[in-house]
KELUMLO-954057 format. One record per atom (N, C-alpha, C): residue number from 1; residue in three letters; x, y negated, z negated; atom name. Coordinates in nm, 3 decimals. Layout:
<pts>
pt resi: NUM	resn: ALA	u: X	v: Y	w: Z	name: CA;
...
</pts>
This chain:
<pts>
pt resi: 1	resn: UNK	u: 10.098	v: -5.635	w: -13.743	name: N;
pt resi: 1	resn: UNK	u: 10.232	v: -5.579	w: -13.751	name: CA;
pt resi: 1	resn: UNK	u: 10.255	v: -5.485	w: -13.633	name: C;
pt resi: 2	resn: UNK	u: 10.367	v: -5.499	w: -13.566	name: N;
pt resi: 2	resn: UNK	u: 10.401	v: -5.416	w: -13.452	name: CA;
pt resi: 2	resn: UNK	u: 10.467	v: -5.288	w: -13.502	name: C;
pt resi: 3	resn: UNK	u: 10.425	v: -5.176	w: -13.448	name: N;
pt resi: 3	resn: UNK	u: 10.479	v: -5.047	w: -13.488	name: CA;
pt resi: 3	resn: UNK	u: 10.625	v: -5.035	w: -13.449	name: C;
pt resi: 4	resn: UNK	u: 10.704	v: -4.970	w: -13.535	name: N;
pt resi: 4	resn: UNK	u: 10.844	v: -4.944	w: -13.502	name: CA;
pt resi: 4	resn: UNK	u: 10.857	v: -4.850	w: -13.383	name: C;
pt resi: 5	resn: UNK	u: 10.748	v: -4.783	w: -13.348	name: N;
pt resi: 5	resn: UNK	u: 10.748	v: -4.690	w: -13.235	name: CA;
pt resi: 5	resn: UNK	u: 10.705	v: -4.757	w: -13.104	name: C;
pt resi: 6	resn: UNK	u: 10.681	v: -4.887	w: -13.106	name: N;
pt resi: 6	resn: UNK	u: 10.630	v: -4.959	w: -12.989	name: CA;
pt resi: 6	resn: UNK	u: 10.734	v: -4.978	w: -12.879	name: C;
pt resi: 7	resn: UNK	u: 10.862	v: -4.965	w: -12.916	name: N;
pt resi: 7	resn: UNK	u: 10.968	v: -4.979	w: -12.816	name: CA;
pt resi: 7	resn: UNK	u: 11.066	v: -4.864	w: -12.829	name: C;
pt resi: 8	resn: UNK	u: 11.139	v: -4.839	w: -12.723	name: N;
pt resi: 8	resn: UNK	u: 11.244	v: -4.738	w: -12.723	name: CA;
pt resi: 8	resn: UNK	u: 11.362	v: -4.799	w: -12.651	name: C;
pt resi: 9	resn: UNK	u: 11.468	v: -4.825	w: -12.724	name: N;
pt resi: 9	resn: UNK	u: 11.587	v: -4.892	w: -12.670	name: CA;
pt resi: 9	resn: UNK	u: 11.550	v: -5.022	w: -12.600	name: C;
pt resi: 10	resn: UNK	u: 11.458	v: -5.097	w: -12.659	name: N;
pt resi: 10	resn: UNK	u: 11.419	v: -5.227	w: -12.607	name: CA;
pt resi: 10	resn: UNK	u: 11.312	v: -5.225	w: -12.499	name: C;
pt resi: 11	resn: UNK	u: 11.274	v: -5.107	w: -12.455	name: N;
pt resi: 11	resn: UNK	u: 11.172	v: -5.095	w: -12.349	name: CA;
pt resi: 11	resn: UNK	u: 11.038	v: -5.061	w: -12.413	name: C;
pt resi: 12	resn: UNK	u: 10.933	v: -5.124	w: -12.363	name: N;
pt resi: 12	resn: UNK	u: 10.800	v: -5.097	w: -12.416	name: CA;
pt resi: 12	resn: UNK	u: 10.765	v: -4.949	w: -12.400	name: C;
pt resi: 13	resn: UNK	u: 10.722	v: -4.888	w: -12.507	name: N;
pt resi: 13	resn: UNK	u: 10.691	v: -4.744	w: -12.505	name: CA;
pt resi: 13	resn: UNK	u: 10.579	v: -4.711	w: -12.407	name: C;
pt resi: 14	resn: UNK	u: 10.487	v: -4.804	w: -12.385	name: N;
pt resi: 14	resn: UNK	u: 10.376	v: -4.778	w: -12.291	name: CA;
pt resi: 14	resn: UNK	u: 10.423	v: -4.774	w: -12.146	name: C;
pt resi: 15	resn: UNK	u: 10.544	v: -4.820	w: -12.118	name: N;
pt resi: 15	resn: UNK	u: 10.599	v: -4.817	w: -11.982	name: CA;
pt resi: 15	resn: UNK	u: 10.673	v: -4.687	w: -11.952	name: C;
pt resi: 16	resn: UNK	u: 10.690	v: -4.603	w: -12.053	name: N;
pt resi: 16	resn: UNK	u: 10.767	v: -4.479	w: -12.037	name: CA;
pt resi: 16	resn: UNK	u: 10.669	v: -4.362	w: -12.027	name: C;
pt resi: 17	resn: UNK	u: 10.679	v: -4.287	w: -11.920	name: N;
pt resi: 17	resn: UNK	u: 10.590	v: -4.173	w: -11.898	name: CA;
pt resi: 17	resn: UNK	u: 10.645	v: -4.050	w: -11.971	name: C;
pt resi: 18	resn: UNK	u: 10.633	v: -4.050	w: -12.104	name: N;
pt resi: 18	resn: UNK	u: 10.679	v: -3.938	w: -12.186	name: CA;
pt resi: 18	resn: UNK	u: 10.579	v: -3.921	w: -12.299	name: C;
pt resi: 19	resn: UNK	u: 10.499	v: -3.818	w: -12.291	name: N;
pt resi: 19	resn: UNK	u: 10.399	v: -3.793	w: -12.394	name: CA;
pt resi: 19	resn: UNK	u: 10.350	v: -3.650	w: -12.384	name: C;
pt resi: 20	resn: UNK	u: 10.303	v: -3.596	w: -12.494	name: N;
pt resi: 20	resn: UNK	u: 10.254	v: -3.459	w: -12.493	name: CA;
pt resi: 20	resn: UNK	u: 10.113	v: -3.449	w: -12.436	name: C;
pt resi: 21	resn: UNK	u: 10.084	v: -3.332	w: -12.383	name: N;
pt resi: 21	resn: UNK	u: 9.949	v: -3.299	w: -12.335	name: CA;
pt resi: 21	resn: UNK	u: 9.917	v: -3.161	w: -12.390	name: C;
pt resi: 22	resn: UNK	u: 9.803	v: -3.146	w: -12.452	name: N;
pt resi: 22	resn: UNK	u: 9.762	v: -3.015	w: -12.505	name: CA;
pt resi: 22	resn: UNK	u: 9.676	v: -2.946	w: -12.400	name: C;
pt resi: 23	resn: UNK	u: 9.721	v: -2.829	w: -12.357	name: N;
pt resi: 23	resn: UNK	u: 9.642	v: -2.747	w: -12.265	name: CA;
pt resi: 23	resn: UNK	u: 9.555	v: -2.657	w: -12.354	name: C;
pt resi: 24	resn: UNK	u: 9.425	v: -2.683	w: -12.360	name: N;
pt resi: 24	resn: UNK	u: 9.339	v: -2.606	w: -12.450	name: CA;
pt resi: 24	resn: UNK	u: 9.336	v: -2.456	w: -12.420	name: C;
pt resi: 25	resn: UNK	u: 9.369	v: -2.418	w: -12.297	name: N;
pt resi: 25	resn: UNK	u: 9.371	v: -2.276	w: -12.261	name: CA;
pt resi: 25	resn: UNK	u: 9.493	v: -2.206	w: -12.320	name: C;
pt resi: 26	resn: UNK	u: 9.600	v: -2.282	w: -12.344	name: N;
pt resi: 26	resn: UNK	u: 9.723	v: -2.224	w: -12.397	name: CA;
pt resi: 26	resn: UNK	u: 9.739	v: -2.246	w: -12.547	name: C;
pt resi: 27	resn: UNK	u: 9.670	v: -2.345	w: -12.601	name: N;
pt resi: 27	resn: UNK	u: 9.682	v: -2.376	w: -12.744	name: CA;
pt resi: 27	resn: UNK	u: 9.620	v: -2.264	w: -12.826	name: C;
pt resi: 28	resn: UNK	u: 9.700	v: -2.210	w: -12.918	name: N;
pt resi: 28	resn: UNK	u: 9.651	v: -2.102	w: -13.005	name: CA;
pt resi: 28	resn: UNK	u: 9.594	v: -2.155	w: -13.135	name: C;
pt resi: 29	resn: UNK	u: 9.611	v: -2.287	w: -13.157	name: N;
pt resi: 29	resn: UNK	u: 9.558	v: -2.346	w: -13.279	name: CA;
pt resi: 29	resn: UNK	u: 9.646	v: -2.324	w: -13.401	name: C;
pt resi: 30	resn: UNK	u: 9.772	v: -2.292	w: -13.379	name: N;
pt resi: 30	resn: UNK	u: 9.862	v: -2.262	w: -13.492	name: CA;
pt resi: 30	resn: UNK	u: 9.890	v: -2.385	w: -13.578	name: C;
pt resi: 31	resn: UNK	u: 9.882	v: -2.504	w: -13.519	name: N;
pt resi: 31	resn: UNK	u: 9.904	v: -2.627	w: -13.594	name: CA;
pt resi: 31	resn: UNK	u: 10.049	v: -2.670	w: -13.608	name: C;
pt resi: 32	resn: UNK	u: 10.142	v: -2.598	w: -13.545	name: N;
pt resi: 32	resn: UNK	u: 10.284	v: -2.632	w: -13.557	name: CA;
pt resi: 32	resn: UNK	u: 10.312	v: -2.773	w: -13.505	name: C;
pt resi: 33	resn: UNK	u: 10.252	v: -2.812	w: -13.395	name: N;
pt resi: 33	resn: UNK	u: 10.275	v: -2.947	w: -13.341	name: CA;
pt resi: 33	resn: UNK	u: 10.217	v: -3.053	w: -13.434	name: C;
pt resi: 34	resn: UNK	u: 10.106	v: -3.022	w: -13.497	name: N;
pt resi: 34	resn: UNK	u: 10.043	v: -3.115	w: -13.590	name: CA;
pt resi: 34	resn: UNK	u: 10.135	v: -3.138	w: -13.710	name: C;
pt resi: 35	resn: UNK	u: 10.193	v: -3.032	w: -13.761	name: N;
pt resi: 35	resn: UNK	u: 10.283	v: -3.042	w: -13.876	name: CA;
pt resi: 35	resn: UNK	u: 10.412	v: -3.113	w: -13.835	name: C;
pt resi: 36	resn: UNK	u: 10.467	v: -3.077	w: -13.720	name: N;
pt resi: 36	resn: UNK	u: 10.594	v: -3.132	w: -13.675	name: CA;
pt resi: 36	resn: UNK	u: 10.584	v: -3.280	w: -13.640	name: C;
pt resi: 37	resn: UNK	u: 10.481	v: -3.318	w: -13.567	name: N;
pt resi: 37	resn: UNK	u: 10.472	v: -3.456	w: -13.516	name: CA;
pt resi: 37	resn: UNK	u: 10.345	v: -3.527	w: -13.560	name: C;
pt resi: 38	resn: UNK	u: 10.280	v: -3.475	w: -13.659	name: N;
pt resi: 38	resn: UNK	u: 10.155	v: -3.536	w: -13.704	name: CA;
pt resi: 38	resn: UNK	u: 10.170	v: -3.627	w: -13.824	name: C;
pt resi: 39	resn: UNK	u: 10.268	v: -3.599	w: -13.909	name: N;
pt resi: 39	resn: UNK	u: 10.279	v: -3.674	w: -14.033	name: CA;
pt resi: 39	resn: UNK	u: 10.339	v: -3.812	w: -14.014	name: C;
pt resi: 40	resn: UNK	u: 10.464	v: -3.820	w: -13.976	name: N;
pt resi: 40	resn: UNK	u: 10.532	v: -3.949	w: -13.965	name: CA;
pt resi: 40	resn: UNK	u: 10.493	v: -4.024	w: -13.838	name: C;
pt resi: 41	resn: UNK	u: 10.491	v: -3.955	w: -13.727	name: N;
pt resi: 41	resn: UNK	u: 10.465	v: -4.021	w: -13.599	name: CA;
pt resi: 41	resn: UNK	u: 10.316	v: -4.025	w: -13.563	name: C;
pt resi: 42	resn: UNK	u: 10.238	v: -3.943	w: -13.628	name: N;
pt resi: 42	resn: UNK	u: 10.093	v: -3.941	w: -13.603	name: CA;
pt resi: 42	resn: UNK	u: 10.060	v: -3.919	w: -13.455	name: C;
pt resi: 43	resn: UNK	u: 10.134	v: -3.830	w: -13.391	name: N;
pt resi: 43	resn: UNK	u: 10.110	v: -3.799	w: -13.249	name: CA;
pt resi: 43	resn: UNK	u: 9.988	v: -3.708	w: -13.236	name: C;
pt resi: 44	resn: UNK	u: 9.981	v: -3.606	w: -13.320	name: N;
pt resi: 44	resn: UNK	u: 9.877	v: -3.505	w: -13.309	name: CA;
pt resi: 44	resn: UNK	u: 9.779	v: -3.510	w: -13.426	name: C;
pt resi: 45	resn: UNK	u: 9.663	v: -3.458	w: -13.400	name: N;
pt resi: 45	resn: UNK	u: 9.563	v: -3.433	w: -13.501	name: CA;
pt resi: 45	resn: UNK	u: 9.512	v: -3.292	w: -13.477	name: C;
pt resi: 46	resn: UNK	u: 9.414	v: -3.251	w: -13.554	name: N;
pt resi: 46	resn: UNK	u: 9.361	v: -3.116	w: -13.540	name: CA;
pt resi: 46	resn: UNK	u: 9.210	v: -3.121	w: -13.538	name: C;
pt resi: 47	resn: UNK	u: 9.151	v: -3.065	w: -13.434	name: N;
pt resi: 47	resn: UNK	u: 9.005	v: -3.058	w: -13.422	name: CA;
pt resi: 47	resn: UNK	u: 8.961	v: -2.928	w: -13.487	name: C;
pt resi: 48	resn: UNK	u: 8.907	v: -2.938	w: -13.606	name: N;
pt resi: 48	resn: UNK	u: 8.869	v: -2.817	w: -13.680	name: CA;
pt resi: 48	resn: UNK	u: 8.756	v: -2.740	w: -13.613	name: C;
pt resi: 49	resn: UNK	u: 8.666	v: -2.809	w: -13.546	name: N;
pt resi: 49	resn: UNK	u: 8.555	v: -2.739	w: -13.482	name: CA;
pt resi: 49	resn: UNK	u: 8.603	v: -2.656	w: -13.362	name: C;
pt resi: 50	resn: UNK	u: 8.703	v: -2.707	w: -13.290	name: N;
pt resi: 50	resn: UNK	u: 8.758	v: -2.633	w: -13.175	name: CA;
pt resi: 50	resn: UNK	u: 8.876	v: -2.545	w: -13.214	name: C;
pt resi: 51	resn: UNK	u: 8.930	v: -2.572	w: -13.335	name: N;
pt resi: 51	resn: UNK	u: 9.051	v: -2.502	w: -13.381	name: CA;
pt resi: 51	resn: UNK	u: 9.166	v: -2.521	w: -13.284	name: C;
pt resi: 52	resn: UNK	u: 9.183	v: -2.647	w: -13.241	name: N;
pt resi: 52	resn: UNK	u: 9.289	v: -2.683	w: -13.144	name: CA;
pt resi: 52	resn: UNK	u: 9.353	v: -2.814	w: -13.186	name: C;
pt resi: 53	resn: UNK	u: 9.479	v: -2.832	w: -13.146	name: N;
pt resi: 53	resn: UNK	u: 9.547	v: -2.960	w: -13.165	name: CA;
pt resi: 53	resn: UNK	u: 9.495	v: -3.059	w: -13.061	name: C;
pt resi: 54	resn: UNK	u: 9.497	v: -3.185	w: -13.098	name: N;
pt resi: 54	resn: UNK	u: 9.458	v: -3.293	w: -13.006	name: CA;
pt resi: 54	resn: UNK	u: 9.563	v: -3.403	w: -13.016	name: C;
pt resi: 55	resn: UNK	u: 9.587	v: -3.471	w: -12.904	name: N;
pt resi: 55	resn: UNK	u: 9.681	v: -3.582	w: -12.901	name: CA;
pt resi: 55	resn: UNK	u: 9.607	v: -3.707	w: -12.944	name: C;
pt resi: 56	resn: UNK	u: 9.653	v: -3.770	w: -13.052	name: N;
pt resi: 56	resn: UNK	u: 9.590	v: -3.891	w: -13.104	name: CA;
pt resi: 56	resn: UNK	u: 9.660	v: -4.017	w: -13.053	name: C;
pt resi: 57	resn: UNK	u: 9.793	v: -4.017	w: -13.059	name: N;
pt resi: 57	resn: UNK	u: 9.873	v: -4.135	w: -13.024	name: CA;
pt resi: 57	resn: UNK	u: 9.991	v: -4.093	w: -12.936	name: C;
pt resi: 58	resn: UNK	u: 9.968	v: -4.075	w: -12.806	name: N;
pt resi: 58	resn: UNK	u: 10.073	v: -4.025	w: -12.717	name: CA;
pt resi: 58	resn: UNK	u: 10.198	v: -4.112	w: -12.713	name: C;
pt resi: 59	resn: UNK	u: 10.183	v: -4.243	w: -12.729	name: N;
pt resi: 59	resn: UNK	u: 10.299	v: -4.332	w: -12.722	name: CA;
pt resi: 59	resn: UNK	u: 10.386	v: -4.326	w: -12.847	name: C;
pt resi: 60	resn: UNK	u: 10.343	v: -4.253	w: -12.949	name: N;
pt resi: 60	resn: UNK	u: 10.425	v: -4.234	w: -13.068	name: CA;
pt resi: 60	resn: UNK	u: 10.522	v: -4.117	w: -13.051	name: C;
pt resi: 61	resn: UNK	u: 10.505	v: -4.040	w: -12.944	name: N;
pt resi: 61	resn: UNK	u: 10.595	v: -3.927	w: -12.916	name: CA;
pt resi: 61	resn: UNK	u: 10.735	v: -3.981	w: -12.888	name: C;
pt resi: 62	resn: UNK	u: 10.834	v: -3.917	w: -12.947	name: N;
pt resi: 62	resn: UNK	u: 10.974	v: -3.962	w: -12.931	name: CA;
pt resi: 62	resn: UNK	u: 11.025	v: -3.922	w: -12.794	name: C;
pt resi: 63	resn: UNK	u: 11.071	v: -4.019	w: -12.718	name: N;
pt resi: 63	resn: UNK	u: 11.126	v: -3.995	w: -12.585	name: CA;
pt resi: 63	resn: UNK	u: 11.246	v: -3.902	w: -12.596	name: C;
pt resi: 64	resn: UNK	u: 11.247	v: -3.797	w: -12.517	name: N;
pt resi: 64	resn: UNK	u: 11.357	v: -3.701	w: -12.516	name: CA;
pt resi: 64	resn: UNK	u: 11.339	v: -3.585	w: -12.612	name: C;
pt resi: 65	resn: UNK	u: 11.238	v: -3.590	w: -12.697	name: N;
pt resi: 65	resn: UNK	u: 11.214	v: -3.480	w: -12.790	name: CA;
pt resi: 65	resn: UNK	u: 11.173	v: -3.357	w: -12.710	name: C;
pt resi: 66	resn: UNK	u: 11.217	v: -3.241	w: -12.754	name: N;
pt resi: 66	resn: UNK	u: 11.183	v: -3.118	w: -12.682	name: CA;
pt resi: 66	resn: UNK	u: 11.109	v: -3.017	w: -12.771	name: C;
pt resi: 67	resn: UNK	u: 11.049	v: -3.063	w: -12.879	name: N;
pt resi: 67	resn: UNK	u: 10.975	v: -2.972	w: -12.968	name: CA;
pt resi: 67	resn: UNK	u: 10.857	v: -2.907	w: -12.897	name: C;
pt resi: 68	resn: UNK	u: 10.792	v: -2.980	w: -12.809	name: N;
pt resi: 68	resn: UNK	u: 10.678	v: -2.921	w: -12.740	name: CA;
pt resi: 68	resn: UNK	u: 10.722	v: -2.812	w: -12.643	name: C;
</pts>
């Protein structure tokens, strides 16, 4: 089954350079990004040992979103 997030307006999502990057030096580990974009889109996860967010599925990030 192809993910509903695999395309954006008919264009393959992997061809669009739009994805989050977690800077571990700036990440405070609050988990806001995980809560905001982790449930439905599964963009982020949380590394409990590092107490930092991690990007799991960058292509699931919504193009044009400005939450980050």
